[in-house]
N, C-alpha and C positions, 0 to 999 in steps of 0.2 A: 736184494730187495727185502725190506722188512715186512712181514705179515703178522697180523694179530692171530694168535692161536686161541681157539675156543675150547670150551670143555667138551669132553667126548659126547658124541651124539648131535652136535650142531651141524647145520647145513649152510650151504653157500648163500641161499636166499636170506636166511636170518642175518648172516654177516652183512649182506648188501643193505638190508633194511636198516640195520643198526648204524652202518656207516652213513647212509643217507640221512637218517634222523639227526646224527651229530652234525652233519653239514648244515642242516636246516637251522640248527640252534645258533650257528655262527653267521647266518645271513640275514639280510634285511628282507623279511618275508613279504613286505608290501611293495618292494621295488624290483629286486632282481635276486634270483636264487640259482646258484650253480650246483649241479649234481654231477658226480663222477660215477659213471656206469660202465659195465663191460662193453666192448665194442660190438658184441653180438648179443641181441636181446630177442628172446622168443615172445610169441604172443601170450597175452594175459600174464605178463611178468610185472611185478611191482617195481617201479622205477624209483620212487621216493614218496615222501609225505610232507605236505605243506600245511602249516597251521593257518587255516583260513580265517579263524576268528580274530587273529591279530590284525587282519586287514579289514574285515567287515563282519560285524556281528550278524548272525542268522541270515546269510544270503539266501534269497529266494531262487536265484538262477546261477548255475555254475557251468561255464562253457569253456571249451578248448579251441584255440585257433588252429590246431593241427589234428586232423581226424585220426592220426596214428596213435593218439594218446587219449585216455579217458580218465576223468577226475571224479572221484567219489565225494560224498558229502563230508566225510571226515578228513578230506585233503589228500588221500592216497592216489598216486598217479600210476595207472596201468597202461601197458601197451595193448593195442588192438590187433596188431599183426607182428610178424617177425621183422626185426630191424637190424641192419648192419651199419654201424657208425664208422665213418672214415676218420681221418686224423683231424678234420675240421669239427668245430663245435656245432651242435644242432640246437636251434632256438625255437621256442613257441611261447604263447601267452595263455594265461588263465584269466577269464573275464568273470567278475563277480558283480551282481546287481541286487538291490533291495527294492521291491515294488512299493513298499510303504513309504520309505524315506527318499526314494528315487535316487539313491546313491549308487555309484558305479566305481569299481576298482579293477586294476589290471596288475597281474603279477607275471613278470617275465622269467621264464625257466630256460636255463642254459645247461645242456647235457654235454659232458666231455668224456671221451673214451679214455680208459686207464692205460697207462704206458708202463713197460717193464724198465725199472731203473737199476743201474749197476752202481753198487756202492764201492767206494774206495776203502781198501783195508787201512786200518789205522796202525801205524808203527810207532813205537815209542820214540823213534828218532825224529818223527815229524814235528816240526816246530809250530805249524799253523793248524789249529783245530777248525775244520769246516763242518758245520751242522747240515745234515741232509735235509732237503726240502720236502721230504715225503711226510705223509700223515699216517697215523696208526689206523688200523681197521678195527673199530669197536664192535664188540659182539653184544647183541641185545640181551638184556638180563632183567629178570623180575624177581621180587621177593614176595613170599607169601605172608600175608598179615596173620598175626597170632600163631606163627609157626611154633611147633612144640620141640624143635631141635632134632637131634642133640646139637648143642652149641660147644664150640664155635662151628658154624655151618658154612660149608664151602659155597661161595657165591659165583666166582668167576676167576679166570686166569688170564693175565695179559703178558705178552712177550713182544720184544722188539727184534726186528731183523738185524739190528746191530750186534745182537748177542752171538751171531755167527763169527764175528771178527773180534769182539771185545768182551771183556767181563762187564756185565750189566747188573746194576742194582736198581730195584724197583721201589717206588714209594707212592703214596696217595695222600690227598688232602681235600678238604672241603667239608660240607655238612655231614655229620655222622662220624667224622674223623677228628679234625681239630676244631670243628665248630659244632654248635648244638645240633643234635645230641652227641656229646663227646663219646669217643671210643666205641661207637656202634660197629665200625668196620676197621679192619687192619689188613695188611698185606705182608706176605713173606718176601723179603727183599731179594732173595736169591732166585726164587721160583716164579714170582709174580702172582701167586695164588692169593685171592681176596676172600676173607671170611667175615661172617656176621656173628656178633657175640651174643645177641639176645633177640627176643621177639619184638615186632614193630606193630604199632597201632596206626592203621591207615588213616583213620579219622584225624590223627594228629600230624602225621607226615605221610603224604601220598607218594612222594618220590624224593630221590636224592641224586644230586648232580655232583659226582666225585671226579677229580682230575688225577690221572695216573702219570707218573714221571719215570723216565729211564735215564740213568746216568752211569758213566764209567767210574772206575775207581778213583780217577783223578778229578772227578766232578764234571766231566764233559757230558753234555746232553745231546746225543746224536739225533733225537727226535723231538718234535713239538709235544707239549702236554696233551695227553689223550683224555677227552671228556667221556666219562662213564655215567650213563643215566640208569639208575636203579629204580625201577617202578615197583611200588608196593601193590600187589594184587589184593583186591578187596575180599574180605571174608564177611559173611553175613552174621555179624556179631552185634548188630543194633536192631532192636525191635522198633517198629513204628509206634508213634504215640500221637494222640489227638492234640491239636494246637491249643485249644481252649479247654481247660478242665471243667468249667461250668458253662454249659451252653443252654440257652433258653430261646425257643422260637415261639411265634404266635401266628395263628391263622384264623380267619373268620369262620364261624360256624356256618353250616349249610353251603360251604363252598363247592365248586365243581370238582369233578375228578381230574387229576393231573395238576391241581394248584400247587405251586412251589411253596414249600414250607421254609426251607433254608438249606444251607450247604455246610457239611462238616469237612474239615481238612485235618490231615495228619502229616507228621514230619518223620523222615527216616534219614539218619546220618550216614548211612552206607553210600557207596558210590552211585551217583546219579546215572540214569540211563541203563542200569543193569537190572537183572531180576531181583537183586537185593533191595531195590527201591521201587519195584513195580507193585503198587498197593491195590488192594481190593477191599471194598467196604461191604458190610453186611449187617442187617438188623437181626440180632439174636432173639430179642424178646420185646413185646409191647405190653405195657402195663397201664390199664387192664388189657388183656390179650384178646378179647372178643367184642366186636368183630375187628378184623384187621383193617386199619384205615390208612396205613402209611407204607411206602416202599422207598428204597434208596438205590440210586444208580451206583453200580459197583466200582466204576472207574472215577467218576466225578464227585461222588459223595453228596449229590443233590437229593433231598428228601421231598417227595411229592405225596399227594393224597390219592388214595385208591377207592374212596367211597364218598358218596354225597350225603351220607347220613351222620355227619358230625353234628351232634346236638349238645350245646353247652349245658342245657338244663339237665341232661342225663349224666354227662361227664365233662367237666370243664378243663381237666388236665390229663395229659398222657405222658408216659415216660417210655423212652426207647433205649434198650441196652444195645450198644453198637460194638462192632468188631472191625478192626483194620488189620490186615495181614499182608506181609510182603511175599516175595517169590510168586507174584501173580495169583495169590490166593491158594497156592498149593498147600496141602496139609502139613508139609514139613517147613513151611514158612513161619517166620516169627510174627506174633500178633499182640495186640493190646485191646482191651475193652474199655468202654466208657458209657456214660449215661447222659442223655439229653432230655430236656423237658419241653413239651409242646403245649402251649396254653391256647385255649379256644377263646376268640373274641366274641363278645355278645352282640347279637342283632335282635331287633324288635320283632321277633317271630311268634310271640305269645300275647294274646289279648288279655287285658285285665278283666276280671269278672267279679260281680257282686257276691258277697257271702250269703245274701238273702235275695229271694226272687221278688219279694214285695215288702213294703214298710207301711206302718200306720203311725201317725202322730197327730197332735192337736195343738191349737193355739187360740188364745182369747182374741175376740174381735177388737179392732182398732189398735192392736199392738204393732209396733214397727221396730226395725233394727233388733230383732230378737232371734236367736238361734233355736230352731225347733227340731233338728234331726242331724245325726251323723251317720254316714254310711261307709262301710269298709269294703275294700276290694282286695283281691289276690292277683299277683302277677309273678310268673315264673322267671321273668327276665331279671337281669342283674339289678339288685336294689340300689336306690339312690342315684339312678342314672335316668336320662330322658327316656330310656327304653321301658322303665317301670313306673315313672312318675305319672299319676293319673290326672286327666283333664275331664271334668264333669260338665254335662250340658243338659239343660231342661229342654226336652224335645217337644212335649205337648203339655197343655194345661196352664201355661203361663203367658197367655196372649195379652193379658192386661198388665203384666209386669209386676205382680204382687211379690214374687219370690226371686231370690238370687242364690246361686250355689257356687261355692269356692272350694279350693283344695287346701287342706292343712299341710303346710310344708314339712312338718315334723312327723306326722302319722300317716300321711297320704290319704286321709279320709276326706269324704265329701261332706261339706258343712252347708246345710240348707237353712236359709234365713228368710224372714218376712221383711220386705222393704217398703211396702205400701199397706195402709190399714185395710183389713178385711172386714166385710159387713155381713154379719150373721143373717140379717133380714134379706139380703140378696142371695147369698149362697151359704148353706150350712156346712158344705164340705167341697174340697177341690181335689181332683185326681191328677197327679203329675206323672209323666213318663220321663225318666232320666237315663241318659246314656253316658258311657265312660270310654275314653280312649287314652293313649299315651301322648306325651309331649313329642316324642320322635315318631316319624312316619313309619308305618308298617312295612316290613320287608317280606318278600315271598319266602315261605318255608320250603323245606326240602321237597315236599310233594307238589310245589308250585302253586299252592292255594294261599290267598291273602286272608289274614285273620279278620274277623268281623267285629262290629261294635256290640258290646254287651249292654242290655237295658234292664231296668227294673221299674216297678210301679210304686208310687208314694201316695197314700191317701191322707190328706190333711183335713182334719175335722175342726170346725170353727165353733168355739164356745160363745154362747150368748152372754151379753152383759148389759146392765141398765145404763144407758148412755143419754147424754143431754141432747138438746135440739141440734138440728143440722141446718146450716145456712147454705142451701144449694139453689142456685149456683152462688159462688162467693161474690160475684159482681153481677148486678141486675141493671139493665138500661131501660129507662123510661123516657118518653118524648114529651116535650111541652113546647108551647108557642112562646116566642119572645114577647115580653110585655104582658104576660098573664097577670091579672090584678090580684091583690091580696084577698084572702078568704076562699080561694078555689082549692078543690081537693084533687090530689093526684094519687095514682095507684102506688101503694107503698111496698115494703119488703115483707115476704112471707117465709117463715122458717117452719121446719117439719120435725115432729117427734118421731124418730125411727121406730120406736116401739109401737106407737098407735097409728103411724102414717097420717097424722092430722096435725093441725096447728092449735088445737084446743089447749088452753091453760098456758100459752106462751105470751109473755109480756115483752113489749118493745120499748126501747129507749134510744133516743138520739144522742150520739157521742161525738159526732163531727159535723159541723155546719158553719163554715167560716164566716159567712155574712148574715147568719141567722135568718135564712129565707123561709124556713119551714118549721112547723110543729108537727109532732107525730102522735097518732092515737095509740095509747099504751096497749090497748086490747087487740086492735085490728092491724096496726102498722101503717094505716093510711096517712098520707102527708097532706097538710093544709098550708097554703102559702101565707106568709106574714108580710111579705113585701111584693112589690111588682118585680117580676122576673126580668132581668136585664141581661141580654146576651153580651152587651158591651161592658159589663162590669169587670173590674180587675180580678175578681175571684173566679171568673169563667176562663177555662183553658181549653182551646180547641172546641169551642161550643159546648163544653161539658162543665157541669157543676156537681161536685161529689158530696154525698151525705153518708156518714158511717152510722150503722144501726147495730145495736146489741139485742139479741133475742135471748130471753132467760125463761127457764121453766120454774116450777113451783119451789124447787129446792135450791135454786140459784145456779144451776149449770147453764152455761151460755155458749153462744157462738156469735161471731161478728160477720156482718155482711156489708156490702157497699152498694149504694144506690147511685147511679149515674144519670143525672137529668140532662138529656140531650136537647138543647134549645134550638128551635127552628128560627132562623133569622127573619126579622120583620123590619121593613124600611121605616124606621122611626128616627133616624138621625140625618139631618141635612149636611151637605158638605161644609166644612169649616176651613178658615184660612187665616193666616197671620195678617192683621190689618195695618201694621206699620211697615212701610217699605221705604227704601232709599234708592234713588237713581244717581249714580256717580257719573256726571257728564263726561269726565275724562276717560272712563272705561267703556260704558255702553249707554245707549239712550232708552233702555227698557228695563222693566222689572219682571221677575218670573213669579207667576202665581201657581202655587202648588197646594191645592186643597186636599183635605183629609176627610174621609168618610168613615165613621166608626162602625157602620154596618158591614156585613159580609160582602164578598166579591160580587154576589148576585145583585146586590143593591147599591153598588158603588159605581166606579167609573164604567164607561166613559162619561166625562163631565161636559156640560154645556155652559159656556160663559157668555153672559149678556151684559152690555155696557149701557148705563143710563143715558138718555138723550142729552141731558144737560152736560154730561162729561165727554160726549163723542166729539165735541168741537176741538178738544185738546188732546184726546187720547184715542188709541185704537187697541183692540184685543185680537190677538192671533193665537188660536187654539193649537196645541201641540200634542199629538198622539193620544188625545182623549183624557189625559191625566194632568196636564198643566197648560198654561197659556202665557203669552208675553204681553204685558201692558206697555205699549210703546207711545212716545210723544209724537204728535203730528208734526210739531216743529219745536225747536229748542225753546224751552220755557225758562223764565227767570228762576233764580235760586230762591225757593220759597216752599211753603207747605201747601199741599193741594188735597182736597177731599174728592175721592172718586167713588161713586156708587156702582157696585158690581153685583150681579145676581148669578149664582152658580147652581146648576141643577144636576142631579145624578141621572143614571140611565132610565129611571122610572119617572123622572120629572119632579121629584121632591127637591125643593130648592130653599135657599135662604139668601136674603139680601144683605150685603156687607158694604159698609162705607170705609173705604181704604184711606189711610192717612199716608200720602206719598210725599216724601221730602226730596226735592231736586237740589242737588248740591254739587259744588265744584270740588270733586275729590276723585281718588282712584279706587279706594275701598271705603265702605260705609263707616268704618271706625275712624277715618280721618275727617269726617264731615263735622265742621264747627261753624255754627251760625251765631251772629251777634245778637245782643239782647234786643236791639231795636227791630232786627229782622224777625226774631221770634215773636215780639209783641205785635208787630204789624201783620205778621203772617197768621196769627191766631187770635183775632179779636174776641171771638166767642169761645173762651176757654172754659172747659168743664173742670171745675175744681176737684182736686183729689182730696182724699180723706186727711192727708197730712196738712194740706193747705187750709182746709176748714178748721182743723184742730189749732193751727197756729193763729188763725183769725180769732177763734174763741178765746184762746189764752191771752192774746193781745188786748181784746176788749175787756176781759176780766181785770187785767192789770191796770188798764186805763180807769176803770170804774173805781178800783181801790185808791188810785191817786186822787181822783176827784173827790171821793168820799172823805179822804183825809184832809184835803184842803177845805172842804166845806165845814168839817168839824172844827177846824182851827179858826176860820174867819167868821162864822155865824153863830158863835155861842151866845146864849142869852145874857143880857146885861146883869141879871141877878147872880150870874156865876162869878165867883171871885177869881180874878186873874192874878196870879202871883208870878211875877217874872223876877229872876235874879237881877242884881244890879248890873251885872255884865252881860245883859241879854243881847246887847249889840254884838257881843263876841261869840254868841252861840251860832253853830252852823247846822244847816240841814243838807245832808248829802243827797243829791238827786241823780238818778240814772235814767237815760232816755231809751234804754233797751227794753224789749218785752220780757226778757228773762232776766236773770241776775246779770247786771252789767258792771262796767268798770267804775269803781268808786273814785270820786274826784276829791283831791286833797284840799282844794280851795273852796271857799264858801260860795255855793251856787244860789242858795235862797236864804235871805235874811229877814228876820221878823222886824217890823218897824218899831221904833222906840216911841213911848208916849210921854208927854209932858205933864200929864195929870198924875195924881197919886195912883200908882200902879196897884195898890191894894184896896182902892175904893170900889166896893161892890155895888154902890148905889148909882154909880155913874154909868150911863149908857155908853155904848161903843160910839166914839166920835172920832174926831181928828186925832191923829197920832203925831206927837212932837209939834214942831212949829213949821212943818213943811207943807202944810195945806193938803194932806192926803185925805181923800174922800172917805165917807163912812164905810163903803165897801173895802174890806181889808184886801190888800194885794201882797204879792210875793216880791221880795227884793232879789233880783237875779243878776248875777255878776256877768258882765260881758266877757267872752273868752271861755265860758264853760264848755264841756265836751260836746254837749248836744247842740247848744245854741250857736256857737261860733267856731267849732273845731273844723268844719268843712268849708269855711269861707274860701272862695276862690277855687274850689274843687268842682264846680259845675252843679252843685246841689243848692237848694234854697236854704237860707238860714232865717232865724227869727228876725234879725235886724233888717234883712232885706225885705222881709214880708211886710214890715210896717210902712215901707214906702218912704222912709226918710231917716234923718239922723237926729238923735235925741239932743236935747239941749244940754248945756253944761251941767245943770243941776241934776238932770235925770240920766246922765251917761252911765251905762252899765246896768240900768235897772229896767225891768219889763213888768207890766201888769199881768194879772192872771188871764185877762181876755186876750192879750197878745200871745200868751203861751197856748191858749186853746185854739186861736186862729192859725197858729203855726203847726201844731201837731196833727190836727184832723186830716188835712189833705195828705200829709206825709204818710200817715198810717195806711190810708187806702192804697197809695202808690206802692208801698213796700209789700203789702199783702198780695197785690197782683203779681209783682216780681217773684215773690216766693212761690206762688202757685205755678207760675210758668216754669221755674227751675225744677220744681218737684215733678211736674208733668214730664219734663225732658229726662 
């Protein structure tokens, strides 16, 4: 049987632990672990060690299914009583659970008793090489970090049981041998002694897993490779250091005791979980050092306040010199120092206060929007923050709103201004009380008291100035009755001189009077009416008529006031109505009467409607809501014009009689109503001529007189007048138009002068017969038949001159008419056309 020999001084328990540790490395730690142990185990004997972290990180509960075994937190398995293992394997389980993640793991442990194995001797004549199935027994080994030697330093010796029968050569391989770091270990092949060639830094390599090999001279390996775990023992060769080189914390001033300021952390590269990395924190010095305001928890590094007297206005920054030391803070531990800065945050715990307890200033009366005073304040809180920015308030003395105070954003000063004109005659000085606060709300100071408002007194003296008249009040209302006649006086406007408190020497002038109702007395301001005051005038709005008045003193200074004449309504207007109405029989059989009263509502509706007796046979009146009425036919009337007398009274009985012109028509809407000329003529025999009809008649009469005068001049000249007619007088034409205005010119000859058989230049011959046609002494016009006026309308339903003569002319007189015929034709026609024109104009 091959056994592993250890260096002198080793014990069996160490060999057992080492062998169990090697077994663990080759097992699946989370499923099943097999351990070979002696058949007889005493109580509190270590059986093996399991790497629990490979199965479950930080288990909160570790349990054993067999009470004969106890498992520690590091995975070491101990017996709780004496055990004797038989040839059969003993099994039990380790249960791991995590309360946070609710994970559970189970590791099965199998214990097997060691058996004595008989090795066969190897002879050179054996043709078959059989490798024994046994394992080496590793001996636990550790190396000291930063060892001082001497080197090479003996680490361990390994031996194989096969060395009793064969010549064995030993070799090793792995990290530290033929892998990084190279040549750190070597072995003597004949003896199995392993040496270390130099010192080791644990922070770089904390352990080495090296495999040992045993072979015969011919290369036969009687044993499996032996894993050798060399653990590097930590040396306290690293001092802890603060994680952040520059650390700045902040905390509000006046905070309570125990307020957390911050936490400092340090790092130590030595082996965790040992005294080498057990750190302690300590405050070495506070700058300034009095009084002490801070403390630190030695284990966690949390800094807290120890005093409620942190006042930023006294000291706004503190520095703490810190120390962190390993070895649990023992004097021999390694340490590092550092400095942290604690800045105090400002709170509004100081009231602003005025630099003066009282101020005095002056201002001239009637000045506005002028700065009169600046006030400074002091505040110990942080500048240019809401904790120090001032807000000024006028507490007393500004009940009439003459002053305003603001804050200058650049200087934080209070700026006092006058915003309404001051009157020296009313007050020669004003005393103001002004207070100041901060934009931010006050916080309680360390003593628990709340800061109070600071106040100051400002005396404003008002300087007198010679000022013009004052129009007070700016608008004055006077009352008057509606319909007040011209020549009546009304109370006018009065202005005052503030210096003398009288109206002496003030002159008045009217500057606004839209309808020129009044004149104003220059000395007294009294108004006199120039017209009858009419509330219904278009210049009256809401029963008010306005007059603007300027009051001036001797040197021309002035003020302007307004007089409002409030007119009391008088019932001086009867209800009025539209007299032309149309009833469309196809739509409805009535017309709506909607009168309008220009008086106010107290003298207006409800209206009373009365129908004349003569019209009640054909019509009825139906009042509606006091403001209108329906004029309804008693039965369907013929399409015609009707005159309907109606009387309308207001609420006080003031009335007017109206004759309505009602047109009954066959239509749907009034705009569609079209009546023939005959219907209109028959419907309105007594037509009242309009101004245009009269004008047309006058112009027509004037035109007719001109025509007659021309004819008279031609036909009744004295015989002594020399008549000179050209030889072709028969060919000369007189163009005649029958229209009252400029008419259409006729190209054919309408009127021809008769030719004379006598000497046309004989001045001694009296007017006699012309030619040989037997024309009478009365000269007549020669009118050609077919002219525009005389015969153009033949057959068109109108009378012509030819038809008016009552017969047909003879052959000799065909186409010729005398002047008397012309006159008898035109006179009735002019009267008829005038009537027709008047009717059309009326419509």
